[in-house]
N, C-alpha and C positions, 0 to 999 in steps of 0.2 A: 504494500500500500504506500502511496506517495504521501508526503507531508503537505498539508494545506496550511498556509499562513494567511491570516486575515488582518487587515489594518483599518484603522479609523472607523468609518461608519459601517463597513462590512463586518468588522469585529463586533461592533455594538449590536448590529442586527442579528448576528449569529449567536452571540452570547459567549463566544470562545475566540481565542486568538490563534489557536493551533489545533490541528486534528490530523489523524491519519485516515485516508479514505481510499477505496478501491477505484480503479479505472485504468484503461489502457491509453486513453487520450485525455487531454484537458477537458473536452466536452463531457466525457463520461464521468470524470471526477466531479465536475461542477454540477452535473445532473444529480448525483448522489448528495452533494452538499445542499442543493436546493430542496431535495426531499427531506433532508435531516433538519435544516434550519428554517424552512418555511417561507412564507410570502414576503416578509420584511426583508429577508436576505435576498430573495429573488429580485425584488424591486431595486435594491442597491446595486446588485450585480450588473445590471444593464449599463451602468455608467462607468464601470471599473475597467482598468487595464489589467491584463494577466501576464505574469512573468513566470518562466520556468528556469530555475537555477540562474537567475539574474538576467535573463534574456527575454525579450518580448515574445509572446506566444499567442496562438489562437486555438479555437476549439479542436482543430485537427492535429495539433501537436501531440506526438506520441510521448508518453511518460512511462517511467518505471518506478519501482519501489524506492530507488535511491534519489529520486527527484524531489525538489521542493517547488510547489506551485504557490505563487503569491498573488493575492487579490488586492489591488491598490485602487481605492476610490480617488476621484479627483480631489485635489487639495486647493483650498482657497484661504485667503487671509491677507493680512497686511497691517501696516501701522495706521493709526488714526490720528 
């Protein structure tokens, strides 16, 4: 099982920052995550970037048990 790392609003929606999930592709892993974490996570996921081992990835990217899949929501902010 690959390691799923969740950041910012994705972590808040899922209620966890790290998990191990099955899947042969990023898309399969994220489908399992959506089933596990529910609609709030699914809503956030649509605006997120996905990285595998520090490199940009998409749903068709093949993964293995040694891989780390990171879900990174957009970040905003700044000084007032």
